[in-house]
C-alpha positions in Angstrom: -35.2 56.7 -52.2 -37.1 58.5 -54.7 -35.5 61.0 -57.8 -36.9 63.7 -55.7 -35.2 62.7 -52.7 -31.5 62.0 -54.6 -32.2 65.6 -56.3 -32.5 67.1 -53.1 -29.3 65.5 -51.5 -27.5 66.7 -54.4 -28.8 70.1 -54.4 -27.5 70.3 -50.6 -24.2 69.2 -51.7 -24.1 71.6 -54.7 -25.0 74.5 -52.1 -22.2 73.4 -49.9 -20.2 73.7 -53.1 -19.4 70.2 -52.7 -20.2 69.9 -56.5 -21.4 72.2 -59.3 -24.8 73.2 -59.6 -25.1 72.6 -63.3 -24.1 68.8 -62.1 -27.0 68.4 -60.0 -29.3 67.1 -62.5 -27.0 65.1 -64.2 -25.6 63.4 -61.7 -29.3 62.4 -59.9 -30.0 61.0 -63.7 -26.4 59.0 -62.9 -27.9 57.9 -59.6 -31.3 56.6 -61.1 -29.0 54.7 -63.6 -27.1 53.2 -60.4 -30.1 52.3 -58.9 -31.1 50.3 -61.6 -27.5 48.4 -62.1 -27.6 47.3 -58.5 -31.5 46.0 -58.9 -30.0 44.0 -61.6 -26.9 42.6 -60.1 -28.7 41.6 -57.1 -31.3 40.0 -58.5 -28.7 37.8 -61.0 -26.2 37.3 -58.0 -29.1 36.3 -55.8 -27.3 35.8 -52.0 -23.7 36.0 -53.4 -23.9 39.6 -53.9 -25.6 40.3 -50.9 -22.7 38.4 -49.2 -20.0 40.1 -50.6 -21.8 43.3 -49.7 -21.7 42.5 -45.8 -18.2 41.5 -46.4 -17.1 44.6 -48.0 -19.1 47.0 -45.4 -17.0 45.2 -42.8 -13.5 46.2 -44.1 -11.9 49.2 -43.4 -10.9 52.2 -45.6 -7.6 51.3 -46.3 -8.4 47.5 -46.8 -11.2 48.3 -49.1 -8.9 50.8 -51.3 -6.4 48.1 -51.6 -9.1 45.4 -52.5 -10.2 48.0 -55.2 -7.4 48.5 -56.9 -6.4 44.7 -57.2 -10.0 44.0 -58.8 -10.6 47.2 -61.1 -9.9 44.9 -64.1 -13.6 43.2 -63.1 -15.6 46.0 -63.3 -14.8 48.5 -66.0 -18.5 48.8 -66.3 -19.1 50.8 -63.7 -16.2 53.2 -64.2 -19.1 56.2 -65.0 -20.6 55.1 -61.8 -17.2 55.3 -59.7 -16.4 59.0 -61.0 -19.9 60.3 -59.7 -19.2 59.1 -56.4 -15.6 60.6 -56.8 -17.1 63.5 -58.2 -19.5 64.1 -55.0 -16.9 63.0 -52.4 -18.7 59.8 -51.4 -17.7 56.2 -51.8 -20.1 53.0 -52.6 -19.2 49.1 -51.8 -21.4 48.3 -54.1 -18.5 48.3 -57.2 -15.8 46.1 -54.8 -18.9 43.5 -54.1 -20.1 43.0 -57.2 -16.3 42.9 -58.6 -15.9 39.8 -55.3 -19.1 38.0 -56.6 -18.0 38.2 -60.3 -14.9 36.1 -59.5 -17.2 34.5 -56.9 -18.8 32.8 -60.0 -15.7 32.0 -62.2 -15.4 29.2 -59.6 -15.9 25.2 -60.4 -19.0 25.1 -57.9 -21.3 27.8 -58.9 -24.5 27.1 -60.2 -27.5 29.0 -61.3 -31.0 28.7 -59.3 -32.7 27.9 -62.8 -30.6 24.8 -63.7 -27.3 23.0 -62.2 -26.1 22.5 -65.8 -23.7 25.2 -65.6 -21.9 23.3 -62.6 -21.4 20.3 -64.8 -19.4 22.9 -67.8 -15.8 23.0 -68.1 -15.1 26.7 -68.3 -13.2 28.4 -71.0 -12.3 32.2 -72.2 -12.5 33.2 -75.6 -10.5 36.2 -76.7 -12.9 37.2 -79.8 -15.9 36.1 -81.9 -13.4 33.4 -83.8 -14.5 29.9 -83.9 -13.3 27.7 -80.5 -12.7 24.3 -81.9 -11.8 21.2 -80.7 -13.5 21.1 -77.8 -14.1 17.1 -77.9 -11.2 15.1 -76.8 -9.2 13.6 -79.5 -9.7 10.0 -80.7 -6.5 7.5 -80.6 -6.7 4.9 -83.4 -5.0 2.6 -80.7 -6.8 1.5 -76.9 -3.2 0.1 -76.1 -0.2 0.7 -76.8 1.3 -2.2 -79.2 4.4 -4.2 -78.5 7.6 -3.3 -80.2 9.4 -6.2 -81.4 13.1 -5.9 -81.2 14.5 -4.2 -84.4 11.4 -3.3 -86.1 10.3 0.6 -86.3 7.5 2.2 -84.0 4.4 2.2 -85.3 2.2 5.2 -85.7 -1.3 5.7 -84.4 -4.2 7.9 -85.9 -5.5 10.7 -84.2 -8.9 11.6 -84.6 -10.4 15.2 -83.0 -13.4 16.9 -84.0 -13.2 19.7 -86.6 -16.5 21.6 -85.4 -16.6 24.5 -83.9 -18.7 27.1 -82.1 -18.4 31.0 -81.3 -19.7 33.0 -78.5 -22.9 35.2 -79.1 -23.7 38.5 -78.0 -26.7 38.5 -76.2 -28.0 42.1 -75.1 -31.3 43.4 -73.8 -31.8 47.4 -72.8 -34.4 49.4 -70.8 -35.2 53.2 -71.3 -35.9 55.6 -68.4 -38.6 57.7 -70.0 -38.7 61.7 -69.6 -42.5 60.8 -68.6 -41.4 58.5 -66.2 -38.5 61.1 -65.0 -41.3 63.7 -64.2 -43.8 61.5 -62.5 -40.9 60.1 -60.3 -41.2 56.3 -61.4 -37.8 54.9 -60.0 -39.4 51.6 -58.2 -40.8 50.7 -61.4 -37.3 51.2 -63.3 -35.4 48.9 -60.8 -38.0 46.4 -60.7 -37.7 46.3 -64.3 -34.0 46.0 -63.7 -33.9 43.0 -61.9 -36.4 41.1 -63.8 -34.1 41.8 -66.6 -31.4 40.0 -63.9 -33.5 37.1 -63.8 -33.4 36.9 -67.4 -29.8 37.3 -68.1 -29.4 34.8 -65.8 -31.9 32.3 -67.3 -29.7 33.3 -70.7 -26.9 31.8 -69.3 -28.9 28.4 -68.2 -30.4 28.5 -71.6 -27.0 28.2 -73.6 -26.3 25.3 -72.3 -29.5 23.5 -72.5 -30.0 24.7 -76.5 -26.8 23.4 -77.8 -27.6 20.1 -76.1 -30.8 19.8 -77.4 -29.2 20.9 -80.8 -26.5 18.6 -80.5 -27.6 15.5 -78.1 -28.9 12.2 -79.3 -32.8 11.6 -78.4 -33.3 8.7 -77.0 -36.5 6.7 -78.3 -39.0 5.4 -76.1 -42.2 3.0 -76.6 -43.4 4.3 -73.6 -42.2 7.4 -73.0 -45.2 9.4 -72.2 -44.8 7.3 -68.6 -41.9 8.9 -67.8 -38.8 8.2 -66.1 -40.1 5.1 -64.6 -38.2 2.2 -63.7 -39.1 0.4 -67.3 -37.8 3.9 -69.3 -34.9 4.6 -67.1 -33.8 0.9 -67.4 -34.1 1.3 -71.1 -32.2 4.5 -71.2 -29.3 3.0 -69.7 -29.3 0.1 -72.4 -29.1 3.1 -74.4 -26.0 4.6 -73.1 -24.4 1.2 -72.6 -24.4 0.7 -76.1 -23.5 3.7 -77.9 -20.8 3.9 -80.8 -18.2 6.1 -81.7 -18.9 7.1 -85.4 -15.4 8.1 -86.0 -13.9 4.5 -84.8 -16.6 2.5 -84.8 -15.8 1.3 -81.1 -18.5 1.1 -78.3 -18.4 4.1 -76.3 -20.3 2.6 -73.0 -21.8 5.4 -70.7 -23.3 5.2 -67.5 -26.2 7.3 -66.6 -25.3 9.5 -63.4 -27.8 12.6 -63.7 -31.1 13.2 -64.7 -32.0 16.6 -65.6 -36.0 16.3 -65.6 -39.2 19.3 -65.4 -41.1 19.5 -62.1 -43.8 17.3 -63.8 -41.5 14.3 -63.5 -39.6 14.8 -60.6 -41.4 12.9 -57.8 -41.8 9.7 -60.4 -37.8 9.9 -61.4 -36.9 9.7 -57.6 -39.5 7.0 -56.9 -38.2 4.7 -59.4 -34.5 4.8 -58.4 -35.5 5.1 -54.4 -36.5 1.4 -53.7 -34.2 -1.4 -54.1 -36.6 -4.2 -54.5 -39.6 -3.7 -56.6 -43.1 -4.6 -54.8 -45.4 -6.7 -56.9 -48.5 -5.4 -58.1 -51.3 -7.5 -59.2 -51.6 -11.3 -59.6 -52.5 -13.9 -62.4 -53.7 -17.7 -62.0 -50.9 -20.0 -63.8 -47.6 -21.4 -63.5 -45.5 -20.4 -60.6 -42.1 -18.8 -61.8 -39.0 -17.4 -60.4 -38.6 -13.9 -61.0 -36.1 -11.0 -60.2 -37.7 -8.3 -58.5 -34.8 -6.2 -58.0 -34.5 -2.7 -59.2 -32.4 -2.4 -62.2 -31.9 1.0 -62.1 -31.9 1.7 -57.7 -30.0 4.6 -57.0 -28.6 4.9 -61.0 -28.3 9.0 -61.2 -29.0 12.1 -59.5 -32.2 13.8 -60.1 -32.0 17.5 -60.6 -34.8 19.8 -61.6 -34.8 22.0 -64.7 -38.0 23.0 -66.9 -35.7 25.1 -69.3 -36.8 22.8 -72.2 -40.7 24.0 -71.6 -39.4 27.5 -71.6 -37.3 26.8 -75.0 -39.8 25.4 -77.0 -42.3 28.3 -75.4 -40.2 31.3 -76.3 -38.5 29.6 -79.7 -41.6 27.0 -80.9 -39.9 26.4 -84.4 -36.4 25.7 -83.1 -36.6 22.2 -82.6 -39.4 20.7 -84.3 -37.0 18.9 -86.5 -35.3 16.9 -83.9 -39.3 16.4 -82.3 -38.2 18.0 -79.1 -41.1 17.8 -76.5 -41.8 20.3 -73.4 -42.1 16.9 -71.6 -38.5 15.4 -72.3 -35.6 15.2 -69.8 -31.6 14.8 -69.7 -29.9 11.7 -68.9 -26.0 12.8 -68.3 -23.2 10.3 -67.5 -19.7 11.0 -66.2 -21.2 14.4 -64.7 -17.8 15.0 -63.1 -15.9 14.9 -66.0 -17.7 17.7 -66.8 -19.1 16.9 -70.2 -20.4 20.3 -70.9 -18.1 23.3 -72.0 -19.1 27.2 -71.2 -17.2 29.4 -73.0 -17.2 33.3 -72.4 -15.8 36.3 -74.0 -12.8 37.7 -72.3 -14.2 40.2 -69.2 -17.5 38.3 -68.9 -16.2 35.3 -66.9 -17.9 36.3 -64.1 -21.1 37.6 -65.3 -22.8 39.6 -67.8 -22.2 43.7 -67.9 -24.5 46.8 -67.2 -23.8 50.0 -69.4 -25.7 53.3 -69.3 -26.5 56.3 -71.6 -26.8 59.7 -69.9 -28.8 62.6 -71.2 -27.0 64.4 -74.9 -29.4 67.7 -74.8 -27.2 70.8 -74.1 -29.7 73.4 -73.6 -31.8 71.2 -70.6 -30.8 68.3 -68.5 -34.4 67.8 -68.2 -35.1 67.1 -71.6 -33.4 63.5 -71.7 -32.0 62.2 -75.1 -32.0 64.4 -78.8 -34.2 61.6 -80.6 -36.5 60.5 -77.8 -36.0 62.2 -74.4 -34.6 58.8 -72.4 -31.6 57.6 -70.7 -30.8 54.3 -70.6 -29.1 50.7 -69.0 -28.2 47.8 -71.3 -26.9 44.7 -70.7 -24.5 42.5 -72.3 -23.5 38.8 -72.2 -21.0 37.3 -74.5 -21.4 33.4 -74.2 -21.5 30.2 -76.3 -21.5 26.3 -75.5 -20.7 22.8 -76.7 -20.3 19.1 -75.8 -17.1 18.2 -74.8 -18.3 14.5 -74.7 -21.4 13.8 -76.7 -21.8 10.3 -75.6 -22.4 11.7 -72.3 -25.7 13.6 -72.7 -28.9 12.5 -74.4 -32.4 13.7 -74.7 -34.9 11.2 -73.0 -38.6 11.2 -75.1 -41.0 12.0 -72.8 -44.1 11.5 -75.2 
């Protein structure tokens, strides 16, 4: 539907006395902004939101009302949109469907198409912007409980915790619908841009997790890193992970790789390297016959996930990881993936995803003239998230150059 068609339908409602005539243009603008909000969230949630819309449309009116009351706290940012529909004596299935999609996104098995990392992150809600501490599990000074000899005092252990903290940060972006676009009836371009913003918001959540790994996780030096995740390099990675040492206690903290997050460039090689149980000898040489073990030492060592975020981050922030020598061909190694070695925190109210907000016109003399300063009305997006490593020994960055 074009802006002209929206305005025509609202003018007909005004002619019937459903709305006041002076509300035609403001409500048209609100519908334009609602179209952008819908395009944003449909791009962000993808098929999940489509499914929830289908489910909502199958509900009867009474069921929708009950569900909406129960889910109101999840969609407070759409209150202006909902008021507009009440004024026009219409209903919209979108707010309830969005609420249900946001609730779905809080599940542990929810992942993003850009990266599977969020599926390996424990969720945490931050009440404010103060530092969240003790994300890393504490370490006891004893591995085992000692025997207490008869009539002796009990022995006290030491308890080490990480004093590092992290905070959630406000990631935000806005887009304006100009007065010129209003005159030109360019609704399609505005909603298309809103959809692109939805994809950018989705990549941002994945980026927050990848960024903390690149900043805090150890980087594994490989003599032949430029050959990628071949058998020899994967074997060296497994050796590195099994010999890690806790800096606090000096104890070995062996880890066994369970997941690899590789760029598309290395995906086939990584899968091929771990696929065969027996390695096939190649080449040949004359000399003394020797017995060799041709079993594959990294057979089915880890699950392969395709993730190109490292290259994207380096392209966007070329100097951020320079001190750590991070390369676009590097890849991630994760151990104990089922234990969720990452943590993703969101500000209360943002657990299910970003929120959208709208700005209407503020010129009193004529609703058509837009905002006082720049003749624009706008939509903005906020997402308040942060991340940290729960187990710093379960993650490492393998050298790919």
